[in-house]
C-alpha positions in Angstrom: -4.4 3.4 -35.2 -1.5 5.7 -36.0 0.9 5.6 -38.9 4.3 5.9 -37.1 7.8 4.8 -38.0 8.1 3.4 -34.5 11.7 2.4 -34.8 12.7 6.1 -35.0 10.2 7.5 -32.6 11.7 9.1 -29.5 9.2 7.3 -27.2 10.6 3.9 -28.5 14.2 5.0 -28.3 13.9 6.1 -24.7 12.0 2.9 -23.8 14.8 0.9 -25.4 17.4 2.8 -23.5 15.6 2.3 -20.2 15.1 -1.5 -20.4 16.3 -3.0 -23.7 14.6 -5.3 -26.2 11.5 -6.0 -24.1 10.9 -2.4 -23.5 11.4 -1.7 -27.2 8.7 -4.2 -28.2 6.2 -3.0 -25.7 6.7 0.6 -26.8 6.3 -0.3 -30.4 3.0 -2.1 -29.5 1.8 0.9 -27.5 2.4 3.1 -30.5 0.6 0.8 -32.9 -2.5 0.5 -30.8 -3.7 3.2 -28.4 -5.5 2.0 -25.2 -4.1 -1.6 -25.3 -4.6 -4.0 -22.5 -1.6 -5.8 -21.1 -3.0 -9.0 -22.7 -3.3 -7.4 -26.1 0.3 -6.2 -25.8 1.4 -9.7 -24.8 -0.3 -11.1 -27.9 1.2 -8.4 -30.2 4.7 -8.7 -28.8 4.9 -12.5 -28.0 6.2 -11.7 -24.6 4.9 -13.2 -21.3 2.3 -11.2 -19.5 4.4 -10.9 -16.3 7.1 -9.2 -18.4 4.6 -7.0 -20.0 3.3 -5.9 -16.7 6.7 -5.3 -15.3 7.6 -3.0 -18.4 4.2 -1.2 -18.1 4.5 -0.5 -14.4 8.0 0.8 -14.9 7.1 3.0 -17.8 4.0 4.2 -15.9 6.2 5.0 -12.9 8.5 7.1 -15.1 5.4 9.0 -16.4 6.0 7.8 -20.0 2.6 6.0 -20.3 -0.8 6.4 -18.8 -3.2 3.7 -17.7 -7.0 4.0 -17.5 -9.0 1.5 -15.5 -12.0 0.2 -17.3 -14.5 -2.7 -16.7 -14.1 -5.5 -19.2 -17.6 -6.2 -20.3 -16.9 -9.8 -21.4 -15.1 -10.9 -18.3 -16.7 -8.5 -15.7 -13.5 -7.4 -14.0 -11.4 -4.3 -14.3 -8.5 -4.1 -16.8 -6.0 -1.2 -17.6 -5.8 0.3 -21.0 -2.4 1.7 -21.6 -1.3 4.6 -23.8 2.0 6.2 -24.6 2.5 9.7 -23.4 4.9 10.8 -26.3 4.7 14.4 -25.1 6.4 13.4 -21.8 9.6 12.1 -23.4 11.2 15.5 -23.5 10.4 16.1 -19.8 11.8 12.7 -19.0 15.1 13.4 -20.8 15.5 16.8 -19.1 14.8 15.3 -15.7 17.4 12.6 -16.3 19.9 15.3 -17.4 19.3 17.3 -14.3 19.9 14.3 -12.1 23.2 13.4 -14.0 24.3 17.1 -13.7 23.7 17.1 -10.1 25.7 13.8 -9.5 28.5 15.1 -11.6 28.6 18.5 -9.7 28.6 16.5 -6.4 31.4 14.4 -7.6 33.4 17.3 -8.9 33.0 19.1 -5.4 34.1 15.8 -3.7 37.2 15.5 -5.9 38.1 19.2 -5.4 37.6 19.2 -1.7 39.7 16.1 -1.0 43.3 14.9 -1.4 43.7 11.2 -2.1 46.4 8.6 -1.7 46.7 5.4 -3.4 49.2 2.4 -3.3 48.9 1.5 -7.1 47.2 -1.9 -6.6 44.1 -2.2 -8.7 42.4 -4.3 -6.0 42.8 -1.3 -3.5 40.7 1.9 -3.2 41.9 5.5 -3.0 42.1 6.8 0.5 41.4 10.3 1.7 44.2 12.3 3.3 42.8 12.2 6.9 42.6 8.4 6.8 46.0 8.1 5.1 47.6 9.9 8.0 46.0 7.5 10.5 47.5 4.6 8.5 50.9 6.1 8.4 50.5 6.2 4.6 50.4 2.3 4.4 47.6 0.7 2.4 45.2 -1.1 4.8 44.9 -3.9 2.3 48.3 -4.6 0.8 50.4 -2.7 3.1 52.2 -0.8 0.3 53.2 2.8 0.7 50.4 5.3 -0.3 51.3 8.0 -2.8 49.3 11.2 -3.6 46.9 10.8 -6.5 46.8 13.5 -9.2 43.1 13.6 -9.9 43.4 16.6 -12.2 42.4 14.6 -15.3 39.3 13.3 -13.6 38.3 16.8 -12.4 38.9 18.2 -16.0 36.7 15.4 -17.4 34.0 16.2 -14.8 34.1 19.8 -15.6 33.9 19.0 -19.4 30.9 16.8 -18.9 29.1 19.4 -16.7 29.8 22.0 -19.2 28.4 19.8 -22.1 25.2 19.0 -20.2 24.7 22.6 -19.0 24.9 24.0 -22.5 22.8 21.2 -23.9 20.1 21.9 -21.3 20.1 25.5 -22.4 19.3 24.8 -26.0 
């Protein structure tokens, strides 16, 4: 048994961000009792066993918990005992930041390498220059004229976020 303020624990916060309230309850239960079975967690949280298993498998897939298969002496079958891997939280956050940074960089590259046209109708999409020429600068949905889009604010916002994440990752 650990003495932990589980509501402030980074493991619980990350679990909550990943999956909400159910993940929050499971994470708190994992911190209260190490090597818990899914049934013990279900009793502790009041959640259904299938929800507990879904949460556990997801957290396991993200390397935030570990499971050890042991034989239940009373029942005679194998069960998993689950434990939080609190030391993996920082790695998980760093990996997520890297994925987001890569997506932002790809989006910035896309925005910088293309010229877009738009009719102004919220139900219609922006169209790249090559396709706009084929359409004679008429929207394929509403047939309104297509005008060049100034995406400089979007590019500036993407650069700002990229810079933020890059400097945050260095710290």
